[in-house]
DRENDREN-929134 format. One record per residue (C-alpha): x, y, z negated. Coordinates in steps of 0.001 Angstrom, whole numbers, plus 524288, in hexadecimal, padded with zeros to 5 digits. Each point is the difference from the previous one (the first is absolute). Layout:
BEGIN
[[X; Y; Z]],
...
This chain:
BEGIN
[[833E0; 015F0; F45AE]],
[[80A13; 80067; 80B8C]],
[[7F4BF; 7FB7D; 80865]],
[[7F6B5; 8095C; 7FD1B]],
[[80A91; 8099D; 80207]],
[[80217; 7FC2D; 80CFE]],
[[7F1E5; 7FDA1; 802AF]],
[[7FCCC; 80F57; 7FC61]],
[[80BB0; 8050B; 80804]],
[[7FAD9; 7F729; 80C8A]],
[[7F229; 807E2; 7FC96]],
[[80726; 80CB3; 800F0]],
[[807CA; 7FA85; 80D43]],
[[7F37C; 7FCDB; 806C7]],
[[7FACB; 80ED6; 7FE7E]],
[[80A6F; 8036E; 809F5]],
[[7FF50; 7F3E9; 80882]],
[[800D0; 801FF; 80EB6]],
[[80158; 80F5F; 7FE7F]],
[[80D1A; 807EE; 80207]],
[[804D0; 80CCE; 80119]],
[[7F54A; 80B5B; 8008B]],
[[7F474; 7F6D4; 7FF25]],
[[80679; 7F80A; 7F483]],
[[800BC; 80D00; 7F90B]],
[[7F28A; 805BA; 802A1]],
[[7FC0C; 7F286; 7FABB]],
[[805C3; 80098; 7F3A7]],
[[7FB35; 80DC3; 7FF24]],
[[7F259; 7FB07; 80102]],
[[802C5; 7F3DA; 7F7F4]],
[[8067C; 8080F; 7F449]],
[[7F78B; 7FB17; 7F593]],
[[80236; 7F10A; 8061E]],
[[80D72; 802A0; 7FFDF]],
[[7FFB0; 80543; 7F143]],
[[7F745; 7F373; 7FBC0]],
[[809F1; 7F69A; 80543]],
[[80D8E; 80753; 7FBD9]],
[[7F93A; 80035; 7F204]],
[[7FD43; 7F0CF; 800DE]],
[[80E45; 7FE82; 80461]],
[[804B8; 808D9; 7F4B1]],
[[7F665; 7F812; 7F669]],
[[80683; 7F256; 80351]],
[[80D5C; 806D5; 7FF1E]],
[[7FEEE; 805AE; 7F30C]],
[[7F8F5; 7F3A0; 7FB34]],
[[80B0A; 7F718; 8054F]],
[[80ACB; 80886; 7F9C4]],
[[7F8F7; 8019F; 7F316]],
[[7FEC5; 7F11E; 80005]],
[[80F98; 7FDE2; 80446]],
[[8034D; 80A9A; 7F6B6]],
[[806A3; 8084A; 80AC6]],
[[801EE; 80F26; 7FE5F]],
[[7FC32; 803DB; 80CA7]],
[[80519; 80E69; 7FDCD]],
[[80C66; 7F920; 7FE86]],
[[80091; 7F64F; 80AA4]],
[[7FA79; 80ACD; 807CB]],
[[80BC2; 808D4; 7FF0E]],
[[80918; 7F4AD; 800C3]],
[[7FBF6; 7FA8C; 80D18]],
[[7FF48; 80F22; 80526]],
[[80F69; 7FF7B; 7FC35]],
[[80183; 7F23F; 806D8]],
[[7F9EA; 8075B; 80ABB]],
[[8092C; 80C32; 8004F]],
[[80A39; 7F65C; 80200]],
[[7F99D; 7F6A9; 80B2D]],
[[7FA81; 80B54; 80783]],
[[808E7; 80BDD; 7FF02]],
[[7F965; 80C40; 80522]],
[[80A1E; 803EA; 80A64]],
[[7FD77; 7F250; 806C6]],
[[7F210; 7FBBE; 7FB62]],
[[7F91A; 80D13; 802A8]],
[[7F646; 7FE01; 80C5D]],
[[802A1; 7F241; 80149]],
[[7F870; 7F3BB; 7FF06]],
[[80D53; 7F85D; 7FEB5]],
[[8023A; 7F56B; 7F4EF]],
[[80AC8; 80444; 7F7E7]],
[[80853; 7F615; 80488]],
[[800B3; 804AB; 80D57]],
[[800D9; 80E64; 7FDAC]],
């Protein structure tokens, strides 16, 4: 399942390959349906894996966001691409 999830995420990434900035924005707008398809595939494998492992994704997501609040305080992390250990 994790391999399939990774492969689907790679297909999503492939849509953006070799593009950036305005070109990427325009391309994503034109590929909206394809992006939706790949996001749906990623979601499918995520949900299937969570079900198989009995992971409550709502609970796991909320806990992760709380961890991120500590690791990436808004006053330090906003508009920064630095890793939490470098803030």
